[in-house]
BALOBA-1460 file (C-alpha; in Angstrom, 3 decimals):
// residues 81
<rec num="1" residu="m" x="45.003" y="218.074" z="-99.902"/>
<rec num="2" residu="g" x="42.105" y="219.793" z="-98.155"/>
<rec num="3" residu="k" x="40.242" y="216.501" z="-98.116"/>
<rec num="4" residu="d" x="43.025" y="214.827" z="-96.158"/>
<rec num="5" residu="s" x="43.013" y="217.491" z="-93.477"/>
<rec num="6" residu="e" x="39.240" y="217.076" z="-93.067"/>
<rec num="7" residu="n" x="39.718" y="213.359" z="-92.493"/>
<rec num="8" residu="s" x="42.828" y="213.525" z="-90.364"/>
<rec num="9" residu="a" x="42.848" y="211.516" z="-87.175"/>
<rec num="10" residu="g" x="42.596" y="214.701" z="-85.114"/>
<rec num="11" residu="s" x="39.476" y="215.961" z="-86.854"/>
<rec num="12" residu="l" x="37.934" y="212.476" z="-86.763"/>
<rec num="13" residu="r" x="38.536" y="212.263" z="-83.009"/>
<rec num="14" residu="e" x="36.584" y="215.497" z="-82.553"/>
<rec num="15" residu="m" x="33.524" y="213.944" z="-84.218"/>
<rec num="16" residu="s" x="30.661" y="212.430" z="-82.270"/>
<rec num="17" residu="d" x="29.999" y="208.697" z="-82.496"/>
<rec num="18" residu="e" x="27.094" y="209.358" z="-84.869"/>
<rec num="19" residu="q" x="29.283" y="211.491" z="-87.149"/>
<rec num="20" residu="l" x="31.945" y="208.777" z="-87.159"/>
<rec num="21" residu="e" x="29.377" y="206.142" z="-88.107"/>
<rec num="22" residu="l" x="28.139" y="208.317" z="-90.962"/>
<rec num="23" residu="t" x="31.716" y="208.969" z="-92.144"/>
<rec num="24" residu="l" x="32.442" y="205.234" z="-92.041"/>
<rec num="25" residu="k" x="29.290" y="204.410" z="-93.980"/>
<rec num="26" residu="e" x="30.011" y="207.035" z="-96.645"/>
<rec num="27" residu="a" x="33.654" y="205.957" z="-96.988"/>
<rec num="28" residu="a" x="32.686" y="202.287" z="-97.258"/>
<rec num="29" residu="e" x="30.111" y="203.060" z="-99.955"/>
<rec num="30" residu="k" x="32.575" y="205.202" z="-101.883"/>
<rec num="31" residu="f" x="35.251" y="202.500" z="-101.568"/>
<rec num="32" residu="f" x="32.804" y="199.883" z="-102.857"/>
<rec num="33" residu="h" x="31.900" y="201.990" z="-105.878"/>
<rec num="34" residu="l" x="35.545" y="202.729" z="-106.585"/>
<rec num="35" residu="r" x="36.370" y="199.011" z="-106.476"/>
<rec num="36" residu="i" x="33.552" y="198.245" z="-108.896"/>
<rec num="37" residu="q" x="34.714" y="201.065" z="-111.170"/>
<rec num="38" residu="a" x="38.293" y="199.799" z="-110.974"/>
<rec num="39" residu="q" x="37.147" y="196.373" z="-112.188"/>
<rec num="40" residu="t" x="35.011" y="197.671" z="-115.041"/>
<rec num="41" residu="d" x="36.706" y="200.896" z="-116.127"/>
<rec num="42" residu="r" x="39.794" y="202.890" z="-115.540"/>
<rec num="43" residu="l" x="39.889" y="205.020" z="-112.438"/>
<rec num="44" residu="d" x="40.581" y="208.713" z="-112.830"/>
<rec num="45" residu="a" x="42.477" y="208.691" z="-109.543"/>
<rec num="46" residu="p" x="43.629" y="205.217" z="-108.455"/>
<rec num="47" residu="s" x="45.042" y="206.755" z="-105.286"/>
<rec num="48" residu="e" x="41.460" y="207.401" z="-104.155"/>
<rec num="49" residu="l" x="41.102" y="203.674" z="-103.392"/>
<rec num="50" residu="k" x="44.039" y="203.870" z="-101.014"/>
<rec num="51" residu="r" x="42.731" y="207.098" z="-99.455"/>
<rec num="52" residu="q" x="39.293" y="205.603" z="-98.767"/>
<rec num="53" residu="r" x="40.763" y="202.376" z="-97.394"/>
<rec num="54" residu="r" x="42.927" y="204.365" z="-94.981"/>
<rec num="55" residu="l" x="39.988" y="206.560" z="-93.954"/>
<rec num="56" residu="i" x="37.955" y="203.457" z="-93.127"/>
<rec num="57" residu="a" x="40.845" y="202.094" z="-91.064"/>
<rec num="58" residu="r" x="41.243" y="205.420" z="-89.245"/>
<rec num="59" residu="v" x="37.557" y="205.596" z="-88.334"/>
<rec num="60" residu="k" x="37.511" y="201.975" z="-87.143"/>
<rec num="61" residu="t" x="40.633" y="202.568" z="-85.050"/>
<rec num="62" residu="i" x="39.138" y="205.635" z="-83.371"/>
<rec num="63" residu="h" x="35.920" y="203.729" z="-82.695"/>
<rec num="64" residu="s" x="37.786" y="200.840" z="-81.088"/>
<rec num="65" residu="e" x="39.843" y="203.282" z="-78.991"/>
<rec num="66" residu="r" x="36.610" y="204.797" z="-77.668"/>
<rec num="67" residu="v" x="35.151" y="201.375" z="-76.883"/>
<rec num="68" residu="k" x="38.300" y="200.318" z="-75.026"/>
<rec num="69" residu="k" x="38.385" y="203.590" z="-73.088"/>
<rec num="70" residu="a" x="34.746" y="203.150" z="-72.049"/>
<rec num="71" residu="e" x="35.497" y="199.599" z="-70.903"/>
<rec num="72" residu="r" x="38.473" y="200.812" z="-68.850"/>
<rec num="73" residu="v" x="36.346" y="203.515" z="-67.211"/>
<rec num="74" residu="k" x="33.602" y="201.008" z="-66.447"/>
<rec num="75" residu="k" x="36.148" y="198.577" z="-65.014"/>
<rec num="76" residu="a" x="37.699" y="201.309" z="-62.859"/>
<rec num="77" residu="e" x="34.277" y="202.311" z="-61.529"/>
<rec num="78" residu="r" x="33.536" y="198.705" z="-60.576"/>
<rec num="79" residu="a" x="36.884" y="198.454" z="-58.805"/>
<rec num="80" residu="k" x="36.067" y="201.553" z="-56.717"/>
<rec num="81" residu="s" x="32.708" y="200.169" z="-55.550"/>
């Protein structure tokens, strides 16, 4: 359960963009290896696939929120000028 709290949306939002990119890369690699393992062997914890998939989605969502916010700020600054 400690792992979930580390990767909660709140703690992910506190990360820098670089940290988010690294988290996304690590989660994607782990998900890939788990998928391969699921095809060739039995998984010790099948729920780990679901956990990694959701982590990837969370990170991508936070990234897109940041991009949209930056676009809104940029648009607002242009409107003021």
